[in-house]
MIROMAR-93827 format. One line per 4 residues: their letters; for each residue z, y, x of C-alpha. Coordinates in Angstrom, 3 decimals, padded with zeros to 6 digits. Each point is the difference from the previous one (the first is absolute). Example, Ala and Ser with C-alpha at 12.3 -4.5 7.8 and 13.67 -1.06 7.14 Angstrom:
BEGIN
as = 007.800,-004.500,012.300; -000.660,003.440,001.370
END
This chain:
BEGIN
mknf = 232.372,123.169,-008.526; -000.650,000.307,-003.741; 003.480,001.443,-000.511; -000.650,002.526,002.789
kril = -003.245,001.076,-001.719; 001.812,000.411,-003.305; 002.707,002.121,001.674; -002.641,002.111,001.798
aaal = -001.949,000.510,-003.258; 003.163,001.020,-001.807; 000.863,002.449,002.783; -003.460,001.538,-000.105
slmi = 000.208,000.341,-003.792; 003.324,001.747,000.326; -001.419,002.345,002.630; -002.887,000.898,-002.324
ilsc = 002.358,000.640,-002.905; 002.228,002.182,002.181; -003.048,001.808,001.367; -001.242,000.741,-003.532
avva = 003.473,001.174,-000.957; 000.014,002.421,002.939; -003.431,001.335,-000.996; 001.094,000.395,-003.622
saae = 003.182,001.749,001.053; -001.932,002.333,002.297; -002.515,000.774,-002.758; 002.793,000.878,-002.400
skta = 001.545,002.426,002.490; -003.265,001.871,000.690; -000.892,003.192,-001.789; -003.476,000.811,-001.339
tgsq = -000.378,002.960,002.346; -001.287,-000.325,003.542; 000.569,-003.725,000.442; -002.657,-001.776,002.048
sfiy = 000.229,-003.092,-002.216; -001.435,001.879,-002.981; -003.416,001.076,-001.151; 000.031,002.917,-002.405
fnsg = -002.061,000.853,-003.057; -000.580,003.278,-001.810; -001.309,-000.786,-003.477; -001.376,003.490,-000.622
dwkn = -000.566,000.684,-003.702; 000.974,-003.435,-001.336; 002.101,000.598,-003.126; 003.126,-001.671,-001.429
vnqv = 000.393,-002.343,002.968; 003.091,-002.207,-000.175; -000.885,-002.449,002.761; -002.574,-000.195,002.797
fchi = -001.083,-003.215,001.723; -001.554,-000.622,003.411; -002.476,-002.900,000.209; -000.910,-000.993,003.582
werg = -002.275,-002.793,001.177; -001.501,-001.128,003.273; -003.771,000.425,000.178; -001.547,-003.326,-000.868
gaaf = 003.390,-001.415,-000.963; 002.564,-000.039,-002.766; 002.304,002.778,-001.158; 003.632,-000.086,001.069
fewq = 001.144,000.099,-003.636; -001.515,-000.453,-003.452; -001.260,003.188,-001.681; 002.957,002.254,-000.921
akge = 002.522,-002.696,000.851; 003.594,000.923,000.836; -000.841,-000.023,003.701; -002.551,002.805,-000.547
kceg = 002.388,002.497,-001.584; 000.239,003.383,001.705; 002.968,002.336,000.299; -000.230,003.541,-001.313
sgne = -000.758,002.067,-003.092; -002.376,002.651,-001.269; -002.985,-000.020,002.340; 001.828,-000.916,003.217
wayd = 000.362,-003.714,000.762; 000.740,-002.226,002.983; -000.548,-003.687,000.682; 001.974,-001.936,002.607
vsgi = -002.366,-002.223,002.011; 002.675,-001.438,002.293; 000.001,-003.251,-001.952; -003.730,-000.727,000.242
lles = -000.815,000.662,003.695; -003.239,001.923,000.441; -001.377,-001.445,003.221; -001.787,002.367,002.400
dkdy = -002.932,-002.378,000.563; -000.857,-000.499,-003.677; -001.677,002.017,-002.761; 001.569,000.735,-003.364
cvif = -000.763,001.856,-003.230; 002.353,001.618,-002.488; -000.038,001.121,-003.638; 002.734,002.077,-001.614
sddn = 000.328,-000.296,-003.785; 002.401,001.101,-002.701; 001.369,-001.409,-003.249; -002.525,001.975,-002.102
gmqt = -003.186,-001.626,001.300; -000.820,002.551,002.712; -000.958,-001.223,003.465; -001.570,001.102,003.240
ydvt = -003.277,-001.276,001.349; 000.323,-002.535,002.859; 001.183,001.736,003.186; -000.183,-001.525,003.479
lgae = 003.374,-000.391,001.667; 001.296,-000.827,003.462; 003.334,-000.119,001.793; -000.656,003.589,001.176
cigd = 000.322,001.157,-003.616; 003.704,-000.866,-000.178; 001.783,003.312,-000.485; -003.155,001.680,-001.336
tlki = -000.602,001.348,-003.516; -002.869,-000.962,-002.293; -000.985,002.852,-002.324; -002.106,000.131,-003.176
tgkh = -002.959,002.363,000.478; -000.948,000.496,-003.653; -003.364,-001.738,000.482; -000.972,-003.305,-001.619
ienp = -001.807,-002.987,001.504; -002.049,-002.654,-001.775; 001.615,-003.421,-000.072; -002.213,-002.238,002.207
vdsa = 000.302,-003.010,-002.320; 000.001,001.735,-003.395; -002.083,003.169,000.122; 001.252,001.089,-003.422
krad = 003.429,000.604,001.527; 001.182,002.751,002.343; 002.957,000.231,002.378; 001.635,002.990,001.663
eavw = -001.039,000.854,003.537; 002.907,000.264,002.442; 000.039,000.913,003.694; 002.487,-000.264,002.849
tkns = 001.614,003.202,001.231; 000.083,-000.882,003.718; -002.370,-002.946,000.375; -003.007,001.130,-002.044
skyg = -002.370,-000.170,002.992; 000.488,-003.776,000.289; 001.182,-001.153,-003.441; -000.970,000.949,-003.538
phls = -001.853,-001.051,-003.177; -001.656,-003.317,000.803; -003.763,000.188,000.536; -001.599,-002.310,-002.553
itsi = -003.142,-000.757,-002.003; 000.602,-000.056,-003.744; -001.287,-002.492,-002.533; -002.823,002.402,-000.913
gniv = -000.884,000.830,003.606; 001.781,003.309,000.578; 001.666,000.685,003.346; 003.638,001.036,-000.447
gskl = 002.894,000.697,002.324; -000.221,001.103,003.617; 001.871,-002.323,002.376; -000.468,-003.566,001.138
cpre = 003.115,-001.730,001.262; 000.275,000.441,003.795; -000.941,-003.626,000.730; -002.451,-000.360,-002.872
kgye = -003.735,-000.203,000.652; -002.575,001.604,-002.253; -001.980,-003.226,-000.150; 003.038,-001.759,-001.480
vigd = 000.159,002.371,-003.000; -003.728,-000.353,-000.631; 000.158,-003.745,000.601; 002.720,-000.355,-002.631
wlpv = -001.791,002.245,-002.514; -003.593,-001.243,000.159; 000.469,-003.669,-001.026; 001.807,001.195,-003.140
yyns = -002.469,002.702,-001.052; -003.365,-001.029,001.478; -001.344,-001.034,-003.427; 002.037,002.374,-002.175
pyvs = -001.911,001.593,-002.903; 002.105,003.164,000.404; -000.744,000.918,003.609; -002.934,000.051,002.414
pvea = 001.460,-001.591,003.137; -002.866,001.336,002.128; 000.704,003.577,-001.080; 003.769,-000.447,000.269
lana = -000.166,-001.423,003.517; -002.574,002.549,001.161; 002.582,002.651,-000.897; 002.898,-002.003,001.453
fpkf = -001.401,-001.017,003.400; 000.404,003.374,001.774; 003.560,000.428,-001.303; 001.005,-003.530,000.970
gikt = -001.388,000.254,003.527; -003.005,-002.261,-000.609; -002.637,001.426,002.367; -001.954,-002.821,001.630
ekdi = -001.734,-003.224,-000.954; 002.782,-001.831,001.842; 002.449,001.485,-002.507; -002.089,-001.511,-002.789
tdiy = 000.146,-003.363,001.755; 003.789,000.348,000.262; 000.239,000.543,-003.756; -002.253,-002.961,-000.734
nyiv = 001.896,-002.309,002.368; 003.305,001.155,-001.475; -001.206,-000.902,-003.499; -001.393,-003.369,001.070
kkqt = 003.168,-000.833,001.969; 002.077,000.520,-003.142; -002.242,-002.627,-001.670; -000.402,001.867,-003.254
gede = -002.599,-002.416,-001.328; -002.035,002.957,-001.254; -003.732,000.489,000.478; -000.011,000.799,003.719
kaik = -003.745,000.680,000.067; 000.292,002.620,-002.749; 002.997,001.591,001.735; -001.847,000.207,003.312
kild = -002.957,001.670,-001.727; 002.298,002.576,-001.610; 001.600,000.772,003.364; -003.359,000.475,001.699
eafk = -001.384,002.210,-002.783; 003.160,002.099,-000.143; -000.022,000.497,003.761; -003.630,001.099,-000.047
kayt = 000.690,002.406,-002.857; 003.134,001.416,001.617; -001.753,000.915,003.209; -003.398,001.017,-001.337
krsn = 000.240,003.625,-001.017; -000.652,000.644,-003.636; -001.732,002.991,-001.586; 002.249,002.997,-000.429
tmkv = 001.358,000.345,-003.529; -000.052,003.821,000.029; -000.913,001.683,-003.285; -001.046,003.678,-000.113
svtn = -000.379,002.272,-003.003; -000.896,003.712,000.004; 000.574,002.741,-002.541; -002.385,002.886,-000.624
ksfk = 001.580,003.082,-001.488; -000.749,003.411,-001.557; 001.799,003.310,000.579; -000.349,003.419,-001.594
akal = -001.297,002.769,002.270; 002.484,002.364,-001.616; 002.935,-002.104,001.180; -001.396,-000.195,003.542
kkka = -000.117,003.799,000.342; 003.722,000.117,000.722; 000.641,-003.264,001.882; -001.522,-003.205,001.290
asys = 000.270,-003.250,-001.976; 000.627,-003.553,001.200; -000.037,-003.493,-001.440; 000.038,-003.662,001.108
avkv = -003.638,-001.012,000.067; 000.153,-003.446,001.644; 002.195,-002.944,-000.976; 000.183,-003.026,002.320
tkaq = 001.653,-003.282,-001.041; 000.354,-003.517,001.469; -001.103,001.154,003.449; 000.701,-002.350,002.895
gkvt = 000.963,002.036,003.056; 000.274,003.722,000.601; -002.138,002.303,-002.183; -001.779,002.940,001.629
ysvt = -002.410,002.652,-001.309; -002.854,002.020,001.506; -002.336,002.551,-001.571; -003.666,-000.845,000.663
kkns = -001.506,002.818,-002.066; 001.993,003.215,-000.186; 000.002,002.907,-002.408; 001.263,003.450,000.956
kltf = 001.770,000.423,-003.340; 001.898,-003.306,000.155; 002.519,-001.409,002.431; 001.073,-003.660,000.072
kngk = 003.125,-001.615,001.456; 001.489,-003.452,-000.647; -001.726,-000.443,-003.345; 000.730,003.516,-001.254
itvk = -002.633,002.697,-000.655; 000.748,003.716,000.060; -002.393,002.488,-001.619; 000.147,003.318,001.808
kktk = 001.204,003.194,-001.618; -002.729,002.206,-001.556; -002.546,-002.838,-000.160; -002.780,001.014,-002.368
kgty = -001.525,-002.001,-002.834; -002.084,-002.983,001.032; 000.150,-003.678,000.976; 001.298,-000.922,003.462
kitv = -000.148,-003.436,001.630; 001.655,-001.642,002.964; -000.596,-003.461,001.480; 002.943,-001.983,001.398
kita = 000.237,-003.233,001.999; 003.084,-002.159,-000.704; 000.938,-002.764,002.443; 002.617,-002.774,-000.161
sgns = 000.660,-001.288,003.518; 000.687,-003.620,-000.998; 002.548,-002.311,001.643; 000.389,-003.522,001.370
syks = -001.180,-001.500,-003.298; -002.462,002.595,-001.325; -003.054,001.738,001.400; -000.313,003.768,000.101
atvt = -001.943,001.683,-002.812; -001.654,003.377,-000.496; -001.327,001.603,-003.167; -001.658,003.393,-000.508
rtis = 000.488,002.077,-003.127; -001.378,003.353,-001.158; 002.363,002.209,-001.987; -001.215,002.768,-002.281
vrvk = 001.963,003.107,-000.960; -001.272,002.374,-002.682; 001.100,003.598,-000.317; -000.811,001.507,-003.377
END
């Protein structure tokens, strides 16, 4: 029986070796154009690139190869590269992420990846994304050409509480990202976790008190050993802040102006009289006190032609409609125009 097991083991080993040889042979015969075993990368404006690498890992697991190892080398040149994934098996029921990098220190931000992305092209957009772990660093944003509705820059919370990226992995839950982030940064001197999570909750699908319980249970289940009471308090405060509308941050400034009557004899004159910044929601205007010599539209005042010397005033109401996080706000301003 022992001899039979040894023979069977040897046969299986041989089958594996032959199988790998077939895969290797097939990979060597494939071209970098149109093959469904490749994912493609356009490196955009990266300069002096001699070699590009493709680093893939399963969400929550290890990478298939060490960073920029031989197994991560891509085929290609210039800004067009291809990586053969036939040797690593992207399973349809699992989530993955990918980073492309070159030999000059350039790299993409983490991009979510699935089996559907085989044959697709990842392209540099020209935008930069904060590194979630080291906020002093930036990486290049890249998006899929065909699968951008489902896959893309990974949605994350950075070490200083900013929300970056746009896509969770298809099987990833928002409470998992928050549950991994909070125990690390709940007592950080560089970030307010309450403020960070209040901003993150809507984007990560955290909408109910049950969602908060899911995050808390997820953290406790992982047995972090951190201060669970403090973490629960942060979650509760952040949830309350996220879904209690805050005062609108709209700022309004007005400019009064003078014109010469001589210049107005031939034509009307206009200028931007109202400047609105940091408004939350749509900004609208209405005139509450009119003046026959002045017209107002979208922050701009027009002084009519042949207006005589004098001081003319108009009163305007400016409203920011607000949104899911901010209340609406209205301010009233009087603008003065002098003709001399």
